[in-house]
C-alpha positions as CSV (number, residue, x, y, z in Angstrom):
1,M,-15.9,-86.1,49.0
2,K,-16.9,-89.2,47.1
3,N,-18.3,-87.6,44.0
4,K,-18.8,-84.2,42.4
5,N,-22.5,-83.9,43.3
6,Q,-21.9,-84.3,47.0
7,G,-22.0,-80.9,48.6
8,K,-23.9,-79.3,45.7
9,N,-27.0,-78.7,47.8
10,M,-24.9,-77.3,50.6
11,M,-23.4,-74.7,48.2
12,M,-26.9,-73.8,46.9
13,G,-28.1,-73.5,50.5
14,I,-25.2,-71.1,51.4
15,T,-25.9,-69.0,48.3
16,F,-29.6,-68.9,49.1
17,G,-28.9,-67.9,52.6
18,I,-26.7,-65.0,51.6
19,I,-29.2,-63.7,49.1
20,F,-32.2,-64.2,51.3
21,G,-30.5,-62.8,54.3
22,S,-29.2,-59.8,52.4
23,A,-32.6,-59.0,51.0
24,L,-34.3,-59.2,54.4
25,G,-31.5,-57.2,56.0
26,V,-31.8,-54.4,53.5
27,S,-35.6,-54.2,53.9
28,R,-35.7,-54.6,57.7
29,G,-32.3,-53.3,58.9
30,N,-29.8,-55.3,61.1
31,M,-28.1,-56.9,58.1
32,G,-25.8,-59.2,60.2
33,L,-28.7,-60.8,62.0
34,W,-30.7,-61.6,58.9
35,V,-27.6,-62.9,56.9
36,G,-26.7,-65.1,59.8
37,L,-30.2,-66.4,60.0
38,G,-30.4,-67.0,56.3
39,L,-27.0,-68.8,56.3
40,S,-27.9,-71.1,59.1
41,L,-31.2,-71.9,57.5
42,G,-29.6,-72.5,54.1
43,I,-26.8,-74.6,55.5
44,T,-29.3,-76.7,57.5
45,L,-31.5,-77.3,54.4
46,G,-28.5,-78.0,52.2
47,S,-27.0,-80.5,54.5
48,L,-30.3,-82.2,54.9
49,A,-30.8,-82.4,51.1
50,D,-27.3,-83.8,50.7
51,Y,-28.0,-86.4,53.4
52,W,-31.3,-87.5,51.9
53,S,-29.8,-87.7,48.4
54,E,-26.9,-89.9,49.6
55,K,-29.3,-92.1,51.7
56,N,-31.8,-92.7,48.9
57,K,-29.3,-93.7,46.2
């Protein structure tokens, strides 16, 4: 990693995915499916945000 801020959005995306997926899993059942979906969405958005912030410096 080049600096401290790199990967920050990825960590926020992972945290968001766990919280979002857990909430949906509790309300709709099938926790593993929703946590996995939330994590994949959060990781995708976090990596895209990291990519754009590095590109637009």
